[in-house]
Structure formats: C-alpha cells, structure tokens
C-alpha positions in Angstrom: 17.9 -11.0 -66.7 15.6 -9.8 -69.9 13.4 -12.0 -70.8 11.7 -12.6 -74.1 8.2 -13.5 -74.7 7.1 -15.0 -77.7 3.1 -16.7 -77.9 2.8 -17.6 -74.0 6.9 -18.9 -73.8 8.4 -17.2 -71.5 12.0 -17.5 -71.9 16.3 -16.3 -71.4 18.5 -17.2 -74.3 22.0 -16.9 -72.3 23.0 -13.7 -75.2 19.7 -11.7 -74.4 20.5 -12.3 -70.4 23.5 -11.1 -70.9 22.5 -7.5 -72.6 20.3 -7.2 -70.2 22.5 -7.2 -67.0 24.9 -4.6 -68.8 21.4 -2.9 -68.9 21.2 -3.0 -65.4 24.7 -2.2 -64.4 24.5 0.6 -66.4 21.2 2.1 -64.4 22.2 1.0 -61.0 25.4 3.4 -61.9 23.5 6.5 -62.1 24.3 8.6 -58.4 21.7 10.0 -56.3 23.3 12.7 -57.1 21.4 14.5 -59.4 17.8 13.7 -57.6 19.6 15.4 -54.4 20.6 18.7 -56.3 17.1 18.8 -58.2 15.1 18.2 -54.4 17.6 20.9 -52.5 16.4 23.5 -55.2 12.9 23.2 -56.4 11.9 25.4 -59.3 8.5 26.4 -60.6 6.8 24.8 -64.2 8.8 26.9 -67.3 11.8 27.8 -64.2 13.9 24.6 -63.9 16.8 26.6 -65.4 18.6 25.0 -62.8 17.4 21.1 -63.4 17.8 22.3 -67.1 21.5 22.7 -67.2 22.1 19.9 -64.6 21.0 17.3 -66.9 21.9 19.3 -70.3 25.5 18.8 -68.7 25.2 15.3 -67.5 23.9 13.4 -70.2 26.0 15.4 -72.6 29.3 14.1 -70.7 27.2 10.8 -70.7 28.1 11.4 -75.0 24.3 12.1 -75.2 23.7 14.5 -78.3 21.5 17.4 -76.6 19.3 19.9 -77.5 18.8 22.7 -74.9 15.6 25.0 -75.0 14.4 22.6 -76.9 10.8 22.7 -79.4 10.7 26.4 -78.5 10.3 25.4 -74.5 13.5 27.4 -72.6 13.6 25.2 -70.4 12.5 21.0 -72.3 15.7 19.4 -73.9 15.6 16.3 -75.9 18.7 13.9 -75.5 19.7 11.5 -78.2 22.4 8.4 -79.4 21.6 6.0 -82.4 23.1 3.0 -82.9 25.5 2.8 -85.5 24.5 0.1 -87.5 21.1 2.0 -87.5 18.1 3.4 -86.4 15.7 0.5 -85.9 13.3 1.4 -83.7 12.7 4.8 -81.7 12.7 4.1 -77.3 11.4 7.8 -76.2 11.8 8.5 -71.8 10.5 11.4 -70.1 12.5 13.4 -67.0 10.1 15.9 -65.1 12.1 18.4 -62.7 8.9 21.1 -61.6 8.2 21.4 -58.4 4.9 22.1 -56.2 4.2 26.5 -55.2 5.7 26.2 -51.3 6.1 22.8 -50.8 8.7 21.8 -52.9 8.9 17.8 -54.5 6.3 16.8 -53.1 5.2 15.0 -56.3 9.0 13.2 -56.7 10.1 14.6 -60.3 13.2 14.7 -58.6 12.9 11.1 -58.9 11.0 10.9 -62.0 14.2 12.8 -63.4 17.1 10.5 -63.0 14.4 8.0 -64.0 14.6 8.4 -67.7 17.9 9.5 -67.3 18.9 6.5 -66.3 16.3 4.4 -68.7 18.3 6.7 -71.5 21.6 5.3 -70.6 20.8 1.7 -69.9 19.4 1.6 -72.8 22.4 3.3 -74.5 24.9 1.4 -72.8 23.7 -1.8 -74.6 23.4 -0.6 -78.1 26.9 1.3 -78.7 28.8 -2.6 -76.4 26.2 -4.8 -78.9 25.7 -3.2 -82.1 22.5 -2.8 -82.0 20.1 -1.4 -84.0 17.9 1.8 -81.8 17.3 5.0 -81.2 17.1 5.9 -77.9 15.6 9.8 -77.2 15.0 11.1 -73.3 13.2 14.7 -73.1 12.7 16.9 -71.0 9.4 18.1 -70.0 8.9 20.7 -68.0 5.6 22.3 -66.2 3.6 19.2 -66.0 2.8 20.8 -62.0 1.3 24.0 -64.1 -2.3 24.1 -64.2 -2.2 25.5 -67.9 0.4 25.4 -70.7 1.7 21.6 -70.3 5.1 20.9 -71.3 4.0 17.5 -72.5 1.0 19.0 -74.3 3.8 21.9 -76.4 5.8 18.8 -77.1 3.0 17.2 -78.6 1.3 20.1 -80.6 5.7 21.2 -81.4 6.1 17.6 -83.2 8.3 15.7 -80.6 7.1 12.7 -80.5 7.1 12.0 -83.7 8.9 9.3 -85.3 8.7 7.7 -82.1 7.7 4.5 -80.9 6.4 3.8 -78.0 6.8 7.0 -74.4 7.7 5.4 -71.5 7.7 6.8 -68.0 7.3 6.4 -64.3 6.0 7.8 -61.2 6.9 7.4 -57.9 4.0 7.4 -54.8 2.1 5.1 -52.1 1.5 2.5 -54.3 2.8 0.0 -57.1 0.4 -0.4 -60.1 1.0 -0.4 -63.8 -2.9 0.0 -64.5 -3.6 3.3 -62.9 -5.5 5.4 -63.9 -5.2 9.4 -64.7 -7.6 11.3 -65.8 -8.7 14.0 -68.1 -8.7 17.6 -66.7 -9.1 20.7 -68.1 -8.9 23.8 -66.0 -11.4 26.9 -66.1 -10.1 30.9 -65.0 -13.2 32.9 -64.8 -13.3 36.1 -63.2 -16.8 38.5 -62.3 -16.8 41.9 -62.7 -19.1 44.3 -60.3 -19.2 47.9 -59.2 -17.9 49.1 -56.5 -19.6 51.3 -53.1 -19.1 51.8 -49.4 -19.9 48.4 -47.9 -21.8 50.3 -44.9 -22.7 53.5 -46.1 -24.3 52.6 -49.3 -24.3 48.5 -50.0 -27.3 49.3 -52.6 -25.5 50.9 -54.9 -22.5 48.0 -55.1 -22.6 45.2 -57.1 -21.1 42.1 -55.2 -18.6 40.2 -57.8 -18.0 38.1 -54.3 -20.9 37.2 -54.5 -20.6 36.2 -58.3 -17.9 33.5 -57.6 -19.8 32.5 -53.8 -22.3 31.3 -55.8 -20.3 29.6 -58.2 -19.2 27.9 -55.7 -21.9 26.7 -54.3 -23.0 25.5 -57.4 -20.8 23.4 -58.3 -21.2 21.8 -54.5 -24.3 21.4 -55.7 -23.2 19.6 -59.3 -21.1 17.7 -57.4 -24.7 15.6 -55.8 -25.7 15.1 -60.0 -22.0 13.8 -61.5 -20.2 10.6 -62.3 -18.1 9.3 -59.4 -15.3 9.0 -61.5 -15.6 13.1 -62.3 -14.3 15.2 -60.4 -14.6 18.8 -59.8 -12.0 21.3 -57.0 -10.7 25.3 -57.1 -9.9 27.6 -55.2 -10.7 31.9 -54.9 -7.7 33.1 -55.8 -9.4 37.6 -55.5 -12.0 37.9 -53.0 -11.8 41.2 -52.9 -9.1 44.0 -51.3 -11.9 45.5 -48.1 -14.1 44.6 -46.0 -16.2 47.7 -46.5 -15.9 48.2 -50.0 -17.9 45.6 -51.9 -15.9 43.7 -54.8 -15.9 44.8 -58.2 -13.6 41.8 -58.5 -12.7 38.3 -57.7 -11.9 35.5 -59.5 -11.5 31.2 -59.2 -9.8 29.4 -60.5 -11.0 25.2 -61.1 -9.7 21.4 -62.5 -12.8 19.7 -64.1 -11.8 15.9 -64.3 -12.9 12.8 -66.1 -11.3 9.1 -66.2 -12.5 10.1 -70.2 -12.0 12.6 -73.0 -15.4 11.8 -73.1 -16.5 12.3 -69.4 -14.5 15.1 -69.7 -16.4 17.3 -72.3 -19.9 16.0 -71.2 -18.9 17.8 -67.8 -17.3 20.6 -69.2 -20.7 22.4 -69.7 -22.5 21.5 -66.7 -19.4 23.7 -65.1 -19.9 26.1 -68.0 -22.8 26.0 -66.6 -22.4 27.1 -62.7 -20.4 29.8 -63.6 -23.4 31.9 -66.1 -26.1 31.0 -63.5 -23.5 32.8 -60.5 -23.3 36.0 -62.7 -27.0 35.6 -63.9 -27.9 35.6 -60.6 -25.7 38.4 -59.0 -25.9 41.3 -61.9 -22.3 40.5 -62.1 -20.4 40.0 -65.6 -18.2 36.9 -66.1 -15.8 36.0 -68.0 -14.5 32.0 -68.6 -11.4 31.2 -70.5 -11.0 27.3 -70.5 -7.2 26.5 -71.1 -6.6 23.4 -73.6 -7.1 19.5 -72.2 -4.6 17.4 -71.0 -6.4 13.6 -71.8 -6.8 10.8 -69.6 -3.3 7.9 -69.7 -4.2 5.5 -72.8 -2.4 2.5 -70.9 -0.7 0.4 -73.2 -1.8 -3.3 -71.8 1.2 -5.2 -73.6 3.8 -2.3 -72.1 1.9 -2.5 -68.4 2.0 -6.2 -68.4 5.7 -5.8 -68.8 6.7 -3.9 -66.6 5.0 -5.3 -63.6 6.0 -8.6 -64.8 9.7 -7.9 -64.5 9.1 -5.5 -61.0 8.0 -9.2 -59.8 9.4 -10.7 -61.1 13.3 -9.6 -60.3 12.8 -7.0 -57.7 10.1 -8.8 -55.4 7.3 -5.8 -55.4 3.8 -6.5 -55.1 1.0 -5.1 -57.6 -2.2 -5.5 -56.5 -5.1 -7.0 -59.8 -5.4 -4.8 -62.4 -9.1 -4.3 -61.5 -8.4 -3.0 -58.3 -6.1 -1.2 -59.6 -9.2 0.6 -62.5 -11.3 1.8 -59.6 -8.4 3.7 -57.8 -8.5 7.2 -57.1 -6.2 9.2 -58.6 -4.9 12.1 -60.4 -3.7 13.5 -64.2 -0.5 14.1 -66.0 0.2 15.1 -69.6 1.6 12.1 -70.1 -1.9 11.8 -71.5 -1.6 13.4 -74.3 1.7 11.4 -75.4 0.4 8.8 -75.2 -2.8 9.2 -77.6 -0.3 10.0 -79.9 2.8 7.0 -79.5 2.4 3.8 -77.6 3.1 4.8 -74.0 2.2 3.9 -70.2 3.0 5.5 -66.4 3.2 3.0 -64.3 3.4 4.2 -60.2 6.3 2.4 -58.2 6.5 3.1 -54.7 8.3 4.6 -52.7 6.3 5.3 -48.6 6.6 1.9 -47.4 7.7 3.3 -43.9 5.6 6.5 -44.4 1.5 6.7 -45.3 2.0 9.3 -47.0 0.8 10.6 -50.0 2.2 12.8 -52.9 1.4 16.4 -53.2 1.9 16.3 -49.1 4.2 17.8 -47.0 6.2 14.6 -46.0 5.7 13.2 -49.0 8.3 16.1 -49.7 10.8 15.2 -47.0 10.2 10.8 -48.4 11.3 11.4 -52.2 15.8 12.5 -51.1 16.0 9.4 -49.4 17.2 6.9 -49.8 14.3 4.6 -50.2 13.0 6.5 -53.0 16.3 6.8 -55.0 16.8 2.7 -54.2 13.0 2.3 -55.7 13.5 4.5 -58.4 16.1 2.9 -59.5 14.5 -0.7 -59.4 11.4 1.2 -62.0 13.9 2.4 -63.8 15.5 -1.1 -64.5 12.1 -2.3 -64.8 10.6 0.3 -67.8 14.2 0.3 -69.5 14.1 -3.9 -69.9 10.3 -3.2 -71.1 12.5 -1.1 -73.7 14.7 -3.6 -74.6 12.5 -5.5 -74.9 11.3 -3.2 -77.8 14.1 -2.9 -79.2 14.8 -6.6 -79.7 11.2 -8.5 -79.4 8.9 -8.2 -82.9 7.0 -10.0 -81.9 6.6 -7.9 -78.5 6.7 -4.9 -80.7 3.2 -5.4 -83.1 1.5 -6.7 -79.8 2.5 -2.5 -78.6 1.6 -1.3 -81.8 -1.9 -3.1 -81.9 -2.6 -2.5 -79.0 -1.9 1.0 -79.4 -4.2 1.0 -82.8 -7.1 -0.7 -80.4 -7.1 1.6 -78.5 -7.7 4.2 -80.3 -11.5 2.8 -82.3 
C-alpha cells in the first residue's frame, strides 16, 4: 500500500494503493541469488568485475538501458529506464558491491547491491505498466570502502548525478534508523624519512623514522583529549621498519579524521597536521603528508527520511528510536554524503541482526549478510525506499517538500 501526504492528512486511493502493491510484488520477486553470489565472491575496491558483470547482465535482462564501465570507472555502471509517456522526475538508487580486505562482505554491500536493483525494478514495473511519467536510474557505485578515491566522489565529480532529482539508498546494520548521522571523513597518508644505521653499533649515526611515526601516533592520542566528542581520529602504522637491528629510515601510516559536519572536519584537519609536523621536527626526520579529498557528511533530507520510517513502521512493523536519539548514535562515513550535497537524498540503516548482537566490519556480520533474515529485511527496506520514490514521482506536494528541505540544508 502507498500513501500520499497532503498537508497533515494521510489517505489512500484505490488506484494509488494498487500501483504501490505492484511495486512491492516486483521487489519481492528479486532473488537472493545475486546477493549470495556477490557475497561468495568478495572483491575489493575497483576490482569488482564479477559483481559489475553480474548486475549489468541482470539489469539488461530486466529491460534497462545499461552503460557498463560508466564515467571512466571500469567497475561502475548506470542502468536507466524512462517511461514512454515522458521523462518526468528522475529517481536514482545506488548499488554498492565492494568488500573489505580479509573479512569480505562485513559491511553488507552484497545486500546494498540487491536493494538498489530491487527498488529500480519495482519503480520500472509501475512506470511501464501504468504509463506513469518518470525516469529511474540505478548507479553501480564501486569502492565505497576505499580509504581514498571513493567511487561516488568520482561519480559526482564526473557529473553522474546531474539531472537527478533524488538519490536513495539503504544500508544494513544492527539498528533501524532514517536519521542516523554519517560523519564527514578525510584520509591522510604520512611518511617519515630518516637515515639508516646499525641499531647497536652506531645508533648515533641514524635518524629514526620509527620514532617519528610513534611520536605522531602519541601526539594524536593526546590531541583526542581536546577535540569535540563527535570528532574521530584513528589510524594504523603501515610500515614500521624492516629489521630490529637497523634504525628505520622510512616509516608510514594511514589515518582517518572525522567530524559530524564538514565545518568540524575542516577545523580538525590543521590540528592533526601539526601532530605530524611536530613529530618530524622533534626527531629530525622529513615528513611527507598527503591529504585526500574529503568525503562529506550525509545531508539527511527530512521529508524523505520521515516518509521511509513511516512506511517501514506502518507496513512492516519496524520500530525506530526518536530522531533525537538517533542523532546521538555513533556511526561511520559514506560517500553517499557527497551525493547528498548535490541532490536531495538519504541513507537509512536497517537492522539485520535481530538474533545476533554484532555490528558492521566484524567477521560475524559477514556471516549475517548471507542469512535468510538479512535478505528478508533487505526486501522490506527496499520496499520502503521504493515507495518513497514512488511518492516522489506521484505527489507534487511531497516532491516540493523534498526540494525545499534540500535548499534549506544548503543555507
């Protein structure tokens, strides 16, 4: 069932309800086979050739016009369907499908892949069956997990979302929420260059690059005491030297900094940079510091998120914490944030862990992401997302609310 909202009154006409039911039926028919195949063949960022080819072929068979290797990215694609009665408003969805090193699909991108596919198929079905004006686009977005060079950032820069009216996607997790914040994040690579020497015979002739990276790590640890409680700094030493009896002449590390907004992130960046510079100054090493392009926080479009929660609550019985509680949740980051800076969008989280208290990026979550429950919850979340998209196509007032909220968020 689909509801259209006019002012504060919710009502359902028989024709609109029927259209909504056809949307859900088409989504229910999407097999979990695609998700399982992607789960069993985990591929890292920009190497998702199997998933890319699998999804491209499936969407072509479903009647979409598909452009593989889109926007200069080998493992990106765009699938499009336009109603024969006119372009109308353009609804877009995202399918992610990259995995994590060593732990595979521990973030559930195999499920995000089918959620995008399912929503696109659901709307395509009603557009062509009922001659509704509108356009559906599904973007295959690689490399969401890559520390640098995030796929959607590159797609935004390439103009992929030009002409799109809304961008919708959902993400599996251990909770339900349409208003969970996702932080702005920036990756920094730091290298220290010193001078090698025998660690016992002539340590006084060396310049210790390990001391530099260690001091930088401790500098950041002390800085954490004076940053905002919503800020995050974390990282790893990627090269700490080669042999215990050689003063390390080269070390390196990769760090993330995060802020609840881009403003917070930009305020944190120079403070972290000074931690790296001070370590080089203190140890006599030379530092090379490279900051990657920022991944933005998600601008949650309130009308879209509220409508999503409404459908998941009323139709599927899912419960959501109050918005004020959700806003206090600790979370990660996503390149969907960059998309929501150029078009209205959302990024709700849906719970697939009802029986197991685990979270994303844990090995146990990898197992959850291939379960029957995970597929069933994905179909429910996909259905809610598709109904929001259908409302946006059919309801001029709702579409205007979405657009006005987006304009207000940019002020």
